[in-house]
C-alpha positions as CSV (number, residue, x, y, z in Angstrom):
1,X,0.0,0.0,0.0
2,X,3.0,2.3,0.0
3,X,2.4,3.1,-3.7
4,X,-1.3,4.1,-3.2
5,X,-2.2,7.7,-2.9
6,X,-4.2,7.8,0.4
7,X,-4.5,11.6,0.8
8,X,-8.3,11.5,0.1
9,X,-9.1,8.7,2.6
10,X,-6.7,9.2,5.5
11,X,-9.2,7.9,8.2
12,X,-10.0,4.8,6.2
13,X,-6.3,4.1,5.5
14,X,-5.5,4.5,9.2
15,X,-8.3,2.1,10.1
16,X,-7.2,-0.4,7.5
17,X,-3.6,-0.2,8.7
18,X,-4.6,-0.8,12.3
19,X,-6.7,-3.7,11.3
20,X,-3.8,-5.3,9.3
21,X,-1.4,-4.7,12.2
22,X,-3.8,-6.5,14.6
23,X,-4.1,-9.5,12.2
24,X,-0.4,-9.7,11.7
25,X,0.2,-9.5,15.4
26,X,-2.2,-12.4,16.0
27,X,-0.5,-14.4,13.3
28,X,2.9,-13.7,14.8
29,X,1.7,-14.8,18.3
30,X,0.3,-18.1,16.9
31,X,3.5,-18.6,14.9
32,X,5.8,-18.0,17.9
33,X,3.7,-20.2,20.2
34,X,3.7,-23.0,17.6
35,X,7.5,-22.6,17.0
36,X,8.3,-22.9,20.7
37,X,5.9,-25.7,21.2
38,X,7.4,-27.6,18.3
39,X,10.9,-26.9,19.6
40,X,10.0,-28.2,23.1
41,X,9.1,-31.6,21.7
42,X,12.7,-32.3,20.8
43,X,15.2,-33.5,23.5
44,X,17.2,-30.9,25.4
45,X,20.5,-32.4,24.3
46,X,19.9,-31.5,20.7
47,X,19.8,-27.8,21.5
48,X,16.8,-27.0,19.3
49,X,15.4,-24.4,21.7
50,X,18.8,-22.6,21.7
51,X,18.8,-22.7,17.9
52,X,15.3,-21.2,17.8
53,X,16.2,-18.4,20.2
54,X,19.4,-17.7,18.2
55,X,17.5,-17.7,15.0
56,X,15.0,-15.2,16.3
57,X,17.8,-12.9,17.3
58,X,19.5,-13.3,13.9
59,X,16.2,-12.6,12.2
60,X,15.9,-9.3,14.0
61,X,19.4,-8.3,13.2
62,X,18.9,-9.3,9.6
63,X,15.7,-7.2,9.3
64,X,17.4,-4.2,10.8
65,X,20.4,-4.4,8.5
66,X,18.2,-4.9,5.4
67,X,16.1,-1.9,6.4
68,X,19.2,0.3,6.7
69,X,20.6,-1.0,3.4
70,X,17.3,-0.4,1.5
71,X,17.0,3.1,3.0
72,X,20.6,3.9,2.0
73,X,20.4,2.5,-1.5
74,X,16.9,3.5,-2.6
75,X,16.2,7.1,-3.6
76,X,12.9,7.4,-1.7
77,X,11.6,5.9,1.6
78,X,8.5,4.7,-0.3
79,X,10.6,2.5,-2.7
80,X,12.7,1.2,0.2
81,X,9.5,0.2,2.1
82,X,8.2,-1.5,-1.0
83,X,11.4,-3.5,-1.5
84,X,11.6,-4.3,2.2
85,X,8.0,-5.7,2.0
86,X,8.8,-7.8,-1.1
87,X,11.9,-9.3,0.7
88,X,9.8,-10.1,3.7
89,X,7.1,-11.7,1.5
90,X,9.7,-13.8,-0.4
91,X,11.3,-15.0,2.9
92,X,7.9,-15.9,4.4
93,X,6.9,-17.9,1.3
94,X,10.2,-19.7,1.2
95,X,10.0,-20.6,4.9
96,X,6.5,-21.9,4.5
97,X,7.5,-24.0,1.5
98,X,10.5,-25.4,3.3
99,X,8.4,-26.3,6.3
100,X,5.7,-28.0,4.3
101,X,8.0,-29.9,1.9
102,X,11.3,-30.5,3.6
103,X,10.4,-30.8,7.3
104,X,8.2,-33.9,7.0
105,X,11.1,-35.8,5.4
106,X,13.6,-34.9,8.1
107,X,14.5,-37.8,10.3
108,X,14.3,-35.9,13.6
109,X,10.9,-34.6,12.7
110,X,9.7,-38.1,11.9
111,X,11.1,-39.5,15.1
112,X,10.0,-36.9,17.6
113,X,7.0,-35.0,16.1
114,X,5.2,-37.6,13.9
115,X,5.6,-40.3,16.6
116,X,3.9,-38.1,19.2
117,X,1.0,-37.2,16.9
118,X,0.4,-41.0,16.2
119,X,-0.2,-41.7,19.9
């Protein structure tokens, strides 16, 4: 929506933006709860929970660096926001694909997660 002229409907744009933020926050809460729940299924000696926490930290650093790079390289903040959104969308789709296609064939996933769901 960064490329849309919203000067004529500022109140509607504000309401739409807040609604989208609420939905995204709910989805993030569900995702984080699911991620930590899935990581807790694995044994402690594998260090999966440590990897999840480290991955979340690296994800935050990566997002901050990409934001700074897009703001420095792009000529306008609107273009930088659009590119930043596209990158986030690409990474989200790639993560969903990898989770749906690669994870079920992983031996650890089969052993610890699928065995639990069969009980």
